[in-house]
N, C-alpha and C positions, 0 to 999 in steps of 0.2 A: 554593468552590475557591480555594486560595491562589495568589498570584502574578497576573501580568497575564493577561488573557483570550487565548484562542487566536484568532488572526486568520484569517479564512476568506475565500477568493474562490470564487464560484460561477460555473461555466462551463456554459451550456446554451443551445441555440438556441430553446428554448421559454420564452417570457416567463412563462407561468403556472407552470411548474416552478421557474424562478428565484425568482419571488415567494413561492411556497409554502415553498421551502427557506430563503429569507432570513427569512421570518416565523418559521419554526420554530426556526432556529438562533440568531437574534438574541434569542429569548425564553429560550434555554437558559443556565443558569448557567455562566460561564467561557468563553463563546464570543461573538465579535462578528464580524459580516459586514462586511468592509471594501471589497468590490467585487463587481461582477457583470459578466460578459461573455457576449455572444451567439454568439461563435465563437472557435475556437482561436487565431486570429491576433490576438485582442484581449487575450490573457492576459499576455504579457510586460510591456507597459506598466503593467498593474495591479500586477504583482509588483514592478516597479521603484518604483512610487509608494507601495505599502502594505506591502511585505515580509510577505506572509501566511505563516503557519505551514503551512496546509493549503489545497490547491486541490481542490474537488469538480469533477470533469471528466466531462462527457458524452462519448460516443464519436462519435456521428454528428452532424456539423455541416457546413454547406454549403461553407465555404471551406477551413478547416484542421481535420482531424478530431482527436479526442482523443488518438489514439496519437502522431501527429506532434507535437502540442502538448506532450504529456507528455515526449517525447524531448527537445524543445527546453528544457523547464524543467529536467530532471534533469541536463543537462550544464552548467548554470550554476553559478557558485560559490555555495555555501550555498543550494541550491535548496529550495523548499517541498516538503513531502510532497504526493503526489497520490493521491486516492482516486477511482477510476473509478465512475461511476454508469451502470448498464447495464440492459438487459432480458435475459430468459433466453435468447434466441436468438442472442446475440452472443458465444458462448464463444470462437471463434477470435480475434476482435478483442480480447477481454479478455486472453487469453494474450499476445498481442502487446503490449498495454499494460503488463502486468506485467513483461514482459521489457524494455520500454522504461524501466522504473523506477518505475511506479506502486506505491504502498505497499499497495494493496489494492483491493477492489471491493465494491460494494453493489448490490443490485437497487433499482430506483426505487420499488418498493412496500414497501421495508423499513420497519418501524414507526419512527416518529420517535425514540423513546428509543434505538433501536439505532443510528440515524444519528448522534445526538448522542454516544453512547458511542464510535462508530468515530472520529469527528473528534477527540475528546479522546485516545483511545489512539494514533491515528496521529501526532498532534502530539507525543506522548511517546515516539515511536519504537517503538511496539508495535502494528503494523497488525492489522486484522481482515479476514478473508476471509468473505464471505457463505456460511454453511453450506449454503444451498439449492443452490448451484451448484459448490461447491468440488470435490466428488468427480467430477462430470462433467468439469470442466475439467482436473483432474489426470489423469484417465484418458486424456484426449486427449494430454496431455504425454507420458505414459509410452508411448503408442503410437507416438510419433515414431521413425523409423528411427535406431538407434544411440544413442538418448538414454540408455538404461540403462547401457551400457558407458562412455559419456563421463562420465556423472554419477559412477559408481563411481570412475573414475580421478581425477576432479577432487577428490573428497572425501578422497583418500589424503593430501593435503597437511596435513590437520588432525591435531592431537594427539587422543588418546583423549577428553580432557575437552571439547575444542572440538567433537568429533564428537557427543558426548552433547548438548551445547547446541544444535547444528544440528538434530538429530533432534527435540528438544523443541520448537524453533521450528516445525518442520514439523507438529507435532501441535497447533499453535495455542496453546501455552502462553505466558503472559505472563512478563516477567522475574521478577516476584515468585513465580509458580508454579514456574518453573524453579529459582529459588533454594531453595525448599522441597523440591522433588523431589530435587535433587542435593546438598542440604545444603551450600550456599555462600551468601555474601552477595550481595545484588543488585548491588553494585559489582563483584564478581568475575564475575557473569553478564555484565554490560555489557562488562567487559574481554575476556572470552572472545568475546563477540559481535563486538567490534571486530576481534579477531584473525581471526575467521572471515571477515568481510567483506573484510579486507585480503588474506588468503591466496587467497580465491576471486575476487578482483577484482570484487566486487559492491558495490552501494550501498544495499541494503535487505534486510530480513528476508524479504520475500515471495520475492525471487529465491533466497534460500537454501532456503526451504521448497519451491519448485518443483524445485530441484536434488535435494534429499533424496527427493522423490517420484519424480523421474526414476530415482533409484538403487534404487527399490523398497524403501525402508527404513521406509515408513509404510503 
């Protein structure tokens, strides 16, 4: 990997989980673990000290849960990306975390190469949603009262090209894949994505994907 390594902070109240993740990620090319925390209320000092690119965030912690910790991080200037680590039975909490600004989520039993890939992609602004639970979660979103109409209305502010990019994001396409599909440069895709986020008053691609799913366009 070219350039400096992606700096990661791991947040989990299980010391064994932290140790396993730290060992795995520190051994991966292009990643360095710069800090660990056992609870959500310990994260911000680590972010101040180490300026990580990505925080791997557990949801269930004794003092400050991952949703609240994610919300605190994402309102900071130049916040790190957050990837939620969860188990299959926490779909409601994961949705809340994504809406709080998490860039994506993974199951804790995700194969190590997939976790490494997710960290690198999220750091590059291209989040990954775990396919094993994406459909179940998004089905819950679209079932929310009024979500469909609100999403359709919100998406009307986008230009036709921005709309195409937003739908492609909801399909899980990377910037490079979108550029190929829509016959444009990666720089143009990034520019459209910036406009989409600004117009929708959102701060990451995952929130855009959820809105597109709310609208029933995927």
